KOLROFI-507894 format. One record per atom (N, C-alpha, C, CB): residue in one letter; x, y, z. Coordinates in pm, whole numbers, plus 50000, padded with zeros to 5 digits. Glycine has a CB too. Example, Ala and Ser with C-alpha at 12.3 -4.5 7.8 and 13.67 -1.06 7.14 Angstrom:
# KOLROFI-507894
A513194943150780
A512304955050780
A513204967050780
A511314955350905
S512854977550708
S513674989450714
S512905000350787
S514084994050572
END
This chain:
# KOLROFI-507894
Q072477488955301
Q071167486055244
Q071107471455202
Q070867495355124
V070017464955237
V069817450855203
V068577449955116
V069677441955330
Q068677442855006
Q067517440454920
Q067287425554907
Q067707446854781
L066027421554919
L065637407554909
L064597406054799
L065077402255045
V064807396454711
V063887394254600
V063477379554598
V064527398454465
E062177377154622
E061657363554622
E061177359554483
E060507362154723
S061187346554459
S060627341054336
S060217326554362
S061637341954219
G059437321054270
G059097306854277
G057677303754321
G060007300354368
G056907313854356
G055537311154395
G054677307154276
G054937323354463
G053437303354305
G052537299554198
G051337291854249
G053257291354095
L050627285954155
L049437277954186
L049777263254173
L048247281754092
V049427255454275
V049747241254274
V048597233754340
V051087238354348
Q048397221354300
Q047367213154362
Q047847207654496
Q046957201754269
A046917204754582
A047257198654710
A048087186054688
A045987195354791
G049127184654768
G050047173554754
G051247176454667
G049337161754700
G051207187854598
G052287191554510
G053437198354582
G051767200454402
S054397202954503
S055617209154558
S055937222254487
S056807199454547
L056587231054559
L057137243354505
L058457246154575
L056137255354522
R059337253354506
R060567257954570
R060637273154555
R061827251154507
L060697279754668
L060857294254670
L062337297754682
L060067300554787
S062697308754619
S064067313854628
S064027328254674
S064797312754492
C065047332154746
C065197346054791
C066637350154767
C064797347754941
A066827359254674
A068157364254643
A068397377054722
A068327366854491
A069537377554790
A069867388954875
A071037396654817
A070187384455018
S070947409854827
S072057418254784
S072987420554902
S071557431754726
G074197424754874
G075087428554982
G075977417255029
G074307433555096
S077067420955092
S078067411255135
S077777405455273
S079417417455135
I076677410055336
I076407405555472
I075647392355475
I075637416055547
F075257387555360
F074347376055356
F074887364355436
F074107371755212
K076147360655412
K076657348455473
K076787349555625
K077997344955414
F076697361655679
F076797363555822
F075437364455891
F077587375955851
N074387364755812
N073047367555865
N072147355355868
N072397378155783
A071327354855974
A070217345355974
A069187349855871
A069587344256116
M068507340255813
M067477342855713
M066197335655753
M067937338455571
G065077341455717
G063817335055751
G062797336155639
G063267340955876
W061887326655640
W060707327155553
W059477328755643
W060587314255464
Y058647338555609
Y057387341055677
Y056267339755575
Y057377355055746
R055057338755626
R053907338755537
R052737346155603
R053497324355499
Q051887351455517
Q050707358555565
Q049527354855478
Q050927373855565
A048557348455540
A047317344955471
A046307356355490
A046737331455524
P045327357355402
P044327368155415
P043647367955551
P043267366955304
G043617379555616
G042947380655745
G043717375155862
G041667374055738
K044967370755838
K045777364955945
K047057372755963
K046077350355916
Q047677370856079
Q048957377456105
Q050077370156031
Q049237377956256
R051137377656004
R052317371655944
R052937362156045
R053327382555898
E053347350455998
E053917340556088
E055227335056033
E052927329156111
L056107331156124
L057377325156085
L057127310956035
L058367325256203
V057677307755919
V057567294355863
V058847286355893
V057317294955711
A059997292455863
A061267285655884
A062377295855889
A061537275255773
S063457292455959
S064617301255966
S065877292955961
S064577310056093
I066957299655922
I068257292955915
I069317302755959
I068537287555771
T070207298356047
T071277307056094
T072407307455993
T071797302356230
S073377316056019
S074527317255929
S075307304155923
S075447328655974
S075257296356030
S075997283756032
S075147271755991
S076557281356170
G073887274355955
G073067263755898
G072077257055990
G073937253655845
F071957261856114
F070957256156203
F069567260856159
F071227260256351
T068627251656160
T067297254656109
T066227253456217
T066967245355995
N065137260456193
N063987260156284
N062727260856199
N064037271956388
Y061697253356239
Y060467252756159
Y059237254656246
Y060387239556085
A058217260556187
A056917260656253
A056377246356257
A055917270156178
D055657243156362
D055127229556377
D054277225556256
D054297228456504
S053577235056198
S052657231956090
S053347227555961
S051807243956061
V054657230055951
V055377226555827
V056487216455849
V055957239055764
K056727212555972
K057797202956000
K057567190055923
K057887200056151
G058627185155861
G058537172855784
G058087174855641
G057617163455850
R057607186955609
R057147189855472
R057997200455403
R055687194455474
F058467210155479
F059237221255423
F060707219955466
F058657234855469
T061597224655378
T063027224755409
T063617238155368
T063767212955339
I064267244755463
I064967257155433
I066447254155415
I064737267755546
S067057260955319
S068487259155294
S069057272155240
S068747247355195
R070367272855237
R071007285055187
R072247281555108
R071377294555304
D072537290055011
D073757288954931
D074467302354944
D073447285454779
N075477302855030
N076157315455056
N076917320554933
N077127313855173
A077357311654848
A078067315854727
A077137323354631
A078677303754656
K075837320154639
K074857326654551
K074017337054625
K073947316254489
N074317339354753
N073527348854833
N072027345654823
N073777363254785
T071697332954834
T070317328754813
T069887319054922
T070157322254675
V068647320754966
V068037311355059
V066827305254989
V067627318455194
Y066587292555017
Y065527285054950
Y064517279755052
Y066107273554867
L063317277455004
L062317270455084
L061677259854994
L061227280255143
Q062057247455017
Q061447236354944
Q060177232255018
Q062447224354929
M059057232554947
M057767229655008
M057167217454940
M056807241854998
N057007206855015
N056427194454965
N055107191655036
N057407182654984
S054337182654978
S053047178655037
S052217190855076
S053267169755161
L052117200054983
L051427212655011
L049947210355039
L051597222254895
K049417218655129
K048027217955170
K047337231255139
K047907214555321
P046027231155122
P045327244055099
P045617254355207
P043817241655091
E045817250055329
E046107259655438
E047507265755429
E045947252755573
D048327261155334
D049617267455310
D049487279655218
D050597257455250
T048297281955166
T048067293355078
T048337306355153
T046617293155022
A049207314655096
A049607327155161
A050587334555071
A050227324555301
V050887346755108
V052027353755050
V053227350455137
V051777369355042
Y054297345955074
Y055507341955145
Y056557352855131
Y056037328355091
Y057157356455244
Y058137367255249
Y059467362055302
Y057617378855338
C060517367155244
C061877364755292
C062247376055388
C062887363855172
N063017372755489
N063357382555592
N064787380655640
N062387381755711
T065437391855673
T066697391055744
T066847403355833
T067887389855645
P067347401555955
P067617413056040
P069037417956017
P067397409556188
F069207431056017
F070557436756000
F070587450256068
F070947438155849
R071507451656164
R071677464156239
R070347469156293
R072307474856149
A069667460756365
A068417464056435
A067267467256340
A068657475856527
T067407464156215
T066337466356118
T065957453056054
T066757476556011
D064647450756041
D064167439055968
D063977442655821
D062837433756030
Y064587434855735
Y064437437055591
Y063527426055534
Y065837436955520
W062647430355442
W061657421255383
W061707422055231
W060237424655433
G061427410855169
G061217411055026
G059797415454994
G061497397354966
Q059477415554865
Q058157420254822
Q057087409554837
Q058227424854678
G057497397254858
G056557386254875
G056267379054745
G055277391354935
T055937366254759
T055547358254644
T054317349854684
T056727349054596
Q053317349754597
Q052057343154628
Q052157328154605
Q050907349154544
V051717320554703
V051587306054691
V050117302654711
V052497298354794
T049547295954613
T048147291954620
T048057276854600
T047287299454515
V047447270154697
V047297255554691
V045817252354676
V047897248654819
S045467245954567
S044067242654542
S043767228654594
S043737243554391
S042547226954639
S042147213854694
S041587204654587
S041117215654805
END
């Protein structure tokens, strides 16, 4: 069983920054790829950024140069540093990891960017 708990969302003005955290339970964390997704109202959930167990990262074009994903295996935690936030970044952000053919999701954290 894998449990993911996100934190760090909130309300910020355009141009501001937030850092999201996702704490994972279980000893499999350091072996697993981790991802951040987001879902805006009326839109499909989309991949924002991912990081492999060895630290390789991938980003959606819309966030490249503004967002940074990182992980701390000693703390079983993955982070998403979000800078230069835009109103279109407003969404619920979810942490994700696949394990044994199952996708595990956190409960989500709301990010709202005001113009």
